[in-house]
SEDREN-41397 format. One record per residue (C-alpha): x, y, z; residue in three letters; residue number from 1. Coordinates in Angstrom, 3 decimals, decimal comma. Each point is the difference from the previous one (the first is absolute). Example, Ala and Ser with C-alpha at 12.3 -4.5 7.8 and 13.67 -1.06 7.14 Angstrom:
(node (12,300; -4,500; 7,800); 'ALA'; 1)
(node (1,370; 3,440; -0,660); 'SER'; 2)
***
This chain:
(node (26,013; -37,378; -8,750); 'UNK'; 1)
(node (0,897; -3,672; 2,042); 'UNK'; 2)
(node (0,049; 1,790; 3,611); 'UNK'; 3)
(node (-3,472; 1,974; -0,669); 'UNK'; 4)
(node (-1,673; -3,312; -0,985); 'UNK'; 5)
(node (1,596; -1,493; 3,108); 'UNK'; 6)
(node (-1,553; 2,834; 1,868); 'UNK'; 7)
(node (-3,390; 0,112; -1,453); 'UNK'; 8)
(node (-0,503; -4,098; 0,536); 'UNK'; 9)
(node (0,826; 0,504; 3,860); 'UNK'; 10)
(node (-2,470; 2,527; 0,287); 'UNK'; 11)
(node (-2,610; -2,121; -1,549); 'UNK'; 12)
(node (1,106; -2,728; 2,136); 'UNK'; 13)
(node (-0,928; 1,772; 3,462); 'UNK'; 14)
(node (-3,127; 1,580; -1,507); 'UNK'; 15)
(node (-1,217; -3,058; -0,733); 'UNK'; 16)
(node (1,052; -1,711; 3,713); 'UNK'; 17)
(node (-1,819; 3,150; 1,193); 'UNK'; 18)
(node (-3,151; -0,931; -1,838); 'UNK'; 19)
(node (0,455; -3,664; 1,723); 'UNK'; 20)
(node (-0,219; 0,977; 3,353); 'UNK'; 21)
(node (-3,692; -0,754; 1,586); 'UNK'; 22)
(node (-1,886; 2,363; 1,316); 'UNK'; 23)
(node (-0,506; 0,204; 3,983); 'UNK'; 24)
(node (-2,547; -1,969; 1,534); 'UNK'; 25)
(node (-3,248; 1,493; 0,272); 'UNK'; 26)
(node (-0,794; -0,300; 4,059); 'UNK'; 27)
(node (3,680; 0,857; 0,659); 'UNK'; 28)
(node (1,267; 2,990; 1,227); 'UNK'; 29)
(node (2,983; 1,470; -1,248); 'UNK'; 30)
(node (3,216; -1,847; 0,042); 'UNK'; 31)
(node (1,290; -0,035; 3,536); 'UNK'; 32)
(node (-3,089; 1,087; 1,588); 'UNK'; 33)
(node (-1,874; -3,356; 1,028); 'UNK'; 34)
(node (-3,513; -0,463; -1,682); 'UNK'; 35)
(node (-2,768; 2,488; -0,420); 'UNK'; 36)
(node (-2,179; -1,627; 2,418); 'UNK'; 37)
(node (0,218; -1,619; 3,782); 'UNK'; 38)
(node (-2,184; -1,261; 2,594); 'UNK'; 39)
(node (2,569; 0,143; 3,221); 'UNK'; 40)
(node (1,843; 3,552; -1,537); 'UNK'; 41)
(node (-1,642; 2,971; -0,943); 'UNK'; 42)
(node (-0,669; 0,220; -3,422); 'UNK'; 43)
(node (-3,272; -0,202; -1,267); 'UNK'; 44)
(node (-1,979; -2,590; -2,590); 'UNK'; 45)
(node (-0,043; 2,604; -3,321); 'UNK'; 46)
(node (-2,388; 1,694; -1,577); 'UNK'; 47)
(node (-2,623; -2,224; -1,192); 'UNK'; 48)
(node (1,825; -3,143; 1,218); 'UNK'; 49)
(node (-1,616; -2,526; 2,626); 'UNK'; 50)
(node (2,055; -2,113; 2,792); 'UNK'; 51)
(node (-1,245; -3,160; 1,673); 'UNK'; 52)
(node (1,406; -0,778; 2,911); 'UNK'; 53)
(node (-0,147; -2,959; 2,926); 'UNK'; 54)
(node (1,885; -0,837; 2,843); 'UNK'; 55)
(node (-0,121; -2,635; 2,638); 'UNK'; 56)
(node (1,177; 0,356; 3,991); 'UNK'; 57)
(node (-0,822; 1,343; 2,909); 'UNK'; 58)
(node (-2,309; 0,944; 0,911); 'UNK'; 59)
(node (-2,034; -1,174; -2,897); 'UNK'; 60)
(node (-0,409; -0,342; -3,456); 'UNK'; 61)
(node (-1,303; 2,780; -2,717); 'UNK'; 62)
(node (0,009; 1,277; -3,629); 'UNK'; 63)
(node (-0,089; 3,037; -1,097); 'UNK'; 64)
(node (-0,769; 1,745; -3,751); 'UNK'; 65)
(node (1,663; 3,752; -0,800); 'UNK'; 66)
(node (-0,740; 1,952; -3,181); 'UNK'; 67)
(node (2,251; 3,040; -0,829); 'UNK'; 68)
(node (-2,724; 2,944; -0,488); 'UNK'; 69)
(node (3,610; 2,047; -0,254); 'UNK'; 70)
(node (3,347; -0,222; -0,557); 'UNK'; 71)
(node (0,752; 0,374; 3,502); 'UNK'; 72)
(node (-3,761; -0,770; 1,490); 'UNK'; 73)
(node (-1,501; -3,813; 0,630); 'UNK'; 74)
(node (-3,163; -0,780; 1,318); 'UNK'; 75)
(node (-1,346; -3,283; 0,738); 'UNK'; 76)
(node (-1,253; -2,568; 2,524); 'UNK'; 77)
(node (0,931; -2,807; 2,207); 'UNK'; 78)
(node (-1,588; -3,069; 1,824); 'UNK'; 79)
(node (1,610; -1,742; 2,364); 'UNK'; 80)
(node (-0,710; -3,224; 2,544); 'UNK'; 81)
(node (1,624; 0,627; 3,204); 'UNK'; 82)
(node (0,796; -1,896; 3,159); 'UNK'; 83)
(node (1,685; 2,266; 2,186); 'UNK'; 84)
(node (-1,523; 3,302; 1,339); 'UNK'; 85)
(node (1,926; 2,520; -2,220); 'UNK'; 86)
(node (2,801; -1,855; 0,774); 'UNK'; 87)
(node (0,027; 0,308; 3,404); 'UNK'; 88)
(node (1,966; -3,367; 1,343); 'UNK'; 89)
(node (-2,557; -0,147; 3,359); 'UNK'; 90)
(node (-3,203; -0,595; -1,699); 'UNK'; 91)
(node (-0,272; -2,379; -2,853); 'UNK'; 92)
(node (-3,905; 0,561; -1,536); 'UNK'; 93)
(node (-0,917; -1,279; -3,599); 'UNK'; 94)
(node (-1,056; 2,988; -2,134); 'UNK'; 95)
(node (-1,049; 1,670; -3,013); 'UNK'; 96)
(node (1,460; 3,853; -1,363); 'UNK'; 97)
(node (-1,089; 1,991; -2,533); 'UNK'; 98)
(node (2,039; 2,891; -1,089); 'UNK'; 99)
(node (0,273; 2,589; -2,674); 'UNK'; 100)
(node (3,546; 0,823; -1,278); 'UNK'; 101)
(node (1,410; 3,683; -0,620); 'UNK'; 102)
(node (3,466; 0,421; -1,016); 'UNK'; 103)
(node (1,988; 3,267; -1,396); 'UNK'; 104)
(node (3,343; -0,286; -1,007); 'UNK'; 105)
(node (1,444; 4,078; 0,255); 'UNK'; 106)
(node (3,740; -0,298; 0,086); 'UNK'; 107)
(node (2,309; -2,698; -2,959); 'UNK'; 108)
(node (3,292; 0,795; -0,264); 'UNK'; 109)
(node (0,714; -3,051; -1,733); 'UNK'; 110)
(node (1,826; -2,062; 2,383); 'UNK'; 111)
(node (-2,156; 1,561; 2,668); 'UNK'; 112)
(node (-3,993; 0,028; 0,392); 'UNK'; 113)
(node (-2,140; 0,898; 2,781); 'UNK'; 114)
(node (-4,003; -0,161; 0,289); 'UNK'; 115)
(node (-3,235; 0,135; 2,722); 'UNK'; 116)
(node (-2,380; -2,250; 0,229); 'UNK'; 117)
(node (-3,782; 0,466; 1,529); 'UNK'; 118)
(node (-1,957; -3,773; 0,416); 'UNK'; 119)
(node (-3,005; 0,252; 1,532); 'UNK'; 120)
(node (-2,729; -2,537; 0,805); 'UNK'; 121)
(node (-2,047; -2,283; 2,139); 'UNK'; 122)
(node (0,745; -2,890; 1,765); 'UNK'; 123)
(node (-1,626; -3,171; 1,993); 'UNK'; 124)
(node (1,750; -2,693; 2,494); 'UNK'; 125)
(node (-1,893; -2,598; 1,288); 'UNK'; 126)
(node (0,928; -0,833; 3,429); 'UNK'; 127)
(node (-1,005; -2,765; 2,280); 'UNK'; 128)
(node (-3,453; -0,487; 1,469); 'UNK'; 129)
(node (-1,901; 1,420; -3,167); 'UNK'; 130)
(node (2,064; 3,413; 0,055); 'UNK'; 131)
(node (0,540; 2,050; -2,953); 'UNK'; 132)
(node (1,769; 3,758; 0,474); 'UNK'; 133)
(node (-0,179; 2,356; -2,462); 'UNK'; 134)
(node (2,284; 2,973; -0,979); 'UNK'; 135)
(node (1,067; 1,994; -2,820); 'UNK'; 136)
(node (3,818; 0,451; -0,709); 'UNK'; 137)
(node (1,492; 3,522; -1,022); 'UNK'; 138)
(node (3,823; -0,699; -1,043); 'UNK'; 139)
(node (2,167; 2,770; -1,052); 'UNK'; 140)
(node (3,377; -0,782; -0,869); 'UNK'; 141)
(node (3,582; 0,794; -2,204); 'UNK'; 142)
(node (2,185; -1,636; -1,788); 'UNK'; 143)
(node (3,502; 0,653; -1,485); 'UNK'; 144)
(node (1,063; -2,581; -2,646); 'UNK'; 145)
(node (3,467; -0,978; -1,527); 'UNK'; 146)
(node (0,709; -0,915; -3,313); 'UNK'; 147)
(node (3,024; -2,305; 1,446); 'UNK'; 148)
(node (0,661; -1,914; -3,292); 'UNK'; 149)
(node (-2,348; -0,176; -3,455); 'UNK'; 150)
(node (-2,204; -2,588; 1,541); 'UNK'; 151)
(node (0,582; 0,159; 3,445); 'UNK'; 152)
(node (-2,260; 2,692; 2,378); 'UNK'; 153)
(node (0,210; 0,840; 3,562); 'UNK'; 154)
(node (-2,565; 1,716; 1,683); 'UNK'; 155)
(node (0,347; 1,491; 3,283); 'UNK'; 156)
(node (-3,535; 0,923; 1,988); 'UNK'; 157)
(node (-1,542; 2,204; 2,961); 'UNK'; 158)
(node (-3,523; -0,814; 0,220); 'UNK'; 159)
(node (-2,695; 1,241; 2,673); 'UNK'; 160)
(node (-2,896; -2,596; -0,520); 'UNK'; 161)
(node (-2,417; 1,430; 2,507); 'UNK'; 162)
(node (-3,562; -1,673; 0,537); 'UNK'; 163)
(node (-2,858; 0,485; 1,623); 'UNK'; 164)
(node (-1,526; -2,708; 1,906); 'UNK'; 165)
(node (-3,813; 0,328; 0,737); 'UNK'; 166)
(node (-2,185; -1,165; 2,844); 'UNK'; 167)
(node (0,643; -0,960; 3,424); 'UNK'; 168)
(node (4,009; 0,089; 0,408); 'UNK'; 169)
(node (0,534; 1,816; -2,418); 'UNK'; 170)
(node (1,645; 3,267; -1,116); 'UNK'; 171)
(node (2,958; 1,555; -2,169); 'UNK'; 172)
(node (3,471; -2,176; -0,333); 'UNK'; 173)
(node (3,049; 1,727; -1,570); 'UNK'; 174)
(node (2,784; -2,176; -0,913); 'UNK'; 175)
(node (3,418; 1,201; -0,840); 'UNK'; 176)
(node (1,318; -2,411; -2,935); 'UNK'; 177)
(node (3,098; 0,087; -1,730); 'UNK'; 178)
(node (0,973; -2,587; -2,585); 'UNK'; 179)
(node (2,396; -1,468; -3,201); 'UNK'; 180)
(node (-0,650; -1,719; -2,882); 'UNK'; 181)
(node (1,817; -1,359; -2,759); 'UNK'; 182)
(node (-1,363; -1,063; -3,639); 'UNK'; 183)
(node (1,454; -1,928; -3,271); 'UNK'; 184)
(node (-1,502; 0,237; -3,192); 'UNK'; 185)
(node (0,283; -2,852; -1,918); 'UNK'; 186)
(node (-1,437; 1,559; -3,051); 'UNK'; 187)
(node (-0,935; 4,112; -0,671); 'UNK'; 188)
(node (-3,439; -0,950; 0,809); 'UNK'; 189)
(node (0,546; -2,575; 2,758); 'UNK'; 190)
(node (1,529; 0,306; 3,755); 'UNK'; 191)
(node (0,446; -2,433; 3,034); 'UNK'; 192)
(node (-0,025; 2,104; 3,179); 'UNK'; 193)
(node (0,614; -0,316; 3,951); 'UNK'; 194)
(node (-0,894; 2,375; 2,676); 'UNK'; 195)
(node (-0,492; 0,986; 3,317); 'UNK'; 196)
(node (-0,639; 2,408; 2,476); 'UNK'; 197)
(node (-0,221; 0,477; 3,876); 'UNK'; 198)
(node (-0,628; 2,508; 2,751); 'UNK'; 199)
(node (-1,882; 0,826; 3,439); 'UNK'; 200)
(node (-3,849; 0,064; 0,016); 'UNK'; 201)
(node (-1,235; 3,237; 2,191); 'UNK'; 202)
(node (-3,525; -1,470; 1,160); 'UNK'; 203)
(node (-1,587; 3,238; 1,400); 'UNK'; 204)
(node (-3,417; -2,046; 1,527); 'UNK'; 205)
(node (2,504; -2,075; 1,810); 'UNK'; 206)
(node (2,686; 2,154; 0,755); 'UNK'; 207)
(node (3,055; -1,880; -0,736); 'UNK'; 208)
(node (2,311; -1,064; -3,431); 'UNK'; 209)
(node (0,272; -3,524; -1,340); 'UNK'; 210)
(node (2,243; -1,016; -2,598); 'UNK'; 211)
(node (-1,254; -0,883; -3,948); 'UNK'; 212)
(node (1,769; -1,076; -3,078); 'UNK'; 213)
(node (-1,068; -0,862; -3,430); 'UNK'; 214)
(node (1,980; -2,417; -2,592); 'UNK'; 215)
(node (-1,119; -1,431; -3,112); 'UNK'; 216)
(node (1,795; -1,850; -3,164); 'UNK'; 217)
(node (-1,851; 0,917; -3,296); 'UNK'; 218)
(node (-0,241; 0,324; -3,575); 'UNK'; 219)
(node (-1,218; 3,235; -2,368); 'UNK'; 220)
(node (-0,303; 0,337; -3,706); 'UNK'; 221)
(node (-0,371; 3,179; -1,750); 'UNK'; 222)
(node (-2,135; -0,225; -3,337); 'UNK'; 223)
***
């Protein structure tokens, strides 16, 4: 009888311990799979979630807002003040840029995720002598996200941020940029990040290639 009582007490103790185990954070992915959203990786905001992002670097400063319309689809907008001509190091003009944001995540295995993006919008550059250049960006790209740890995401990207410049000397410009980003989650809803990408730009109107890169440090908040 004594042994039976001890066994009953042990079972009751284990059950009580399980009841005290805290539930997982609502904004977290399953254990070992990192966070459920990302700005440098491929994960989207999530259904009915919003993400505010701000960054500072070359060729400008920007702020963006995205909303999760579907579990794997984000729509949003970005506004930027720039001081480099689409990241080309040979041309430094102040300017403004406005973009719509579309991102679709089509693979997520837990550790690895993959998404595609489309970010169209107009831009304006203000050159010396009061000359204003206008154009339209039609960037497309893909991102590979890697959940390196519960609070750390690594992103690898390949982008073709094409743009058309209007007016004299204008034409189609086709960059091919590869990039790397690192993101650290201070909390499940707050992340700090650093990202960069670089590569050649084929300028059809000038029959030459130039070098472009962009890099930024920033913060993102999901709510």
